[in-house]
C-alpha positions in Angstrom: 125.5 102.8 73.1 122.6 105.2 73.8 123.5 108.8 74.8 121.9 110.7 77.7 119.6 112.7 75.4 118.2 109.5 73.8 117.7 107.9 77.2 115.9 111.0 78.5 113.7 111.0 75.5 112.5 107.5 76.0 112.2 107.6 79.8 108.5 108.4 79.9 107.4 105.6 77.6 109.4 103.1 79.6 107.7 103.9 82.9 104.8 101.9 84.1 101.3 103.3 83.7 100.7 103.5 87.4 103.9 105.5 88.0 102.6 108.3 85.8 98.8 108.3 86.0 96.7 108.3 89.1 93.8 106.6 87.2 96.0 103.6 86.2 96.1 102.2 89.7 98.0 98.9 89.8 98.6 98.9 86.0 102.3 97.8 85.8 102.4 97.7 82.0 105.0 100.1 80.4 103.4 103.1 78.7 104.9 102.1 75.3 103.2 98.7 75.6 99.9 100.2 76.6 100.0 102.5 73.6 101.0 99.6 71.3 98.2 97.3 72.6 95.6 100.1 72.2 96.8 100.8 68.6 96.9 97.1 67.7 93.2 96.7 68.7 92.4 99.9 66.7 94.2 98.6 63.7 92.6 95.2 63.6 95.8 93.6 65.0 97.7 94.5 61.9 101.4 94.8 63.0 102.5 96.9 60.1 99.7 99.5 60.5 100.3 99.6 64.3 104.1 100.1 63.8 103.4 103.1 61.6 100.8 104.5 63.9 103.0 104.4 67.0 106.2 105.6 65.5 105.5 109.1 66.8 106.1 108.1 70.4 109.8 107.8 69.9 110.1 111.5 69.3 107.1 112.7 71.4 107.5 114.9 74.4 106.3 113.7 77.8 103.4 116.1 77.6 102.4 114.7 74.2 102.5 111.1 75.5 100.5 112.0 78.6 97.9 113.8 76.5 97.6 110.8 74.2 97.2 108.4 77.2 94.6 110.7 78.9 92.5 110.8 75.7 92.8 107.2 74.6 93.8 104.9 77.5 92.0 106.5 80.5 89.0 104.4 81.5 
């Protein structure tokens, strides 16, 4: 069973894009999925490469995740 600290650490990545970012209007995809999709495209749809490149989000702070999204997902 997950402890409170673990749940708190993953809360940001499980929120929908439009709940966190003004520019993601009507985007209901969870942040973790948006990052995964972006990295899959960047890695030529290679699951193993993508898994390695997104591993950091499990330990990232909310600010680190927001910064990544602003730099890579904002259109």
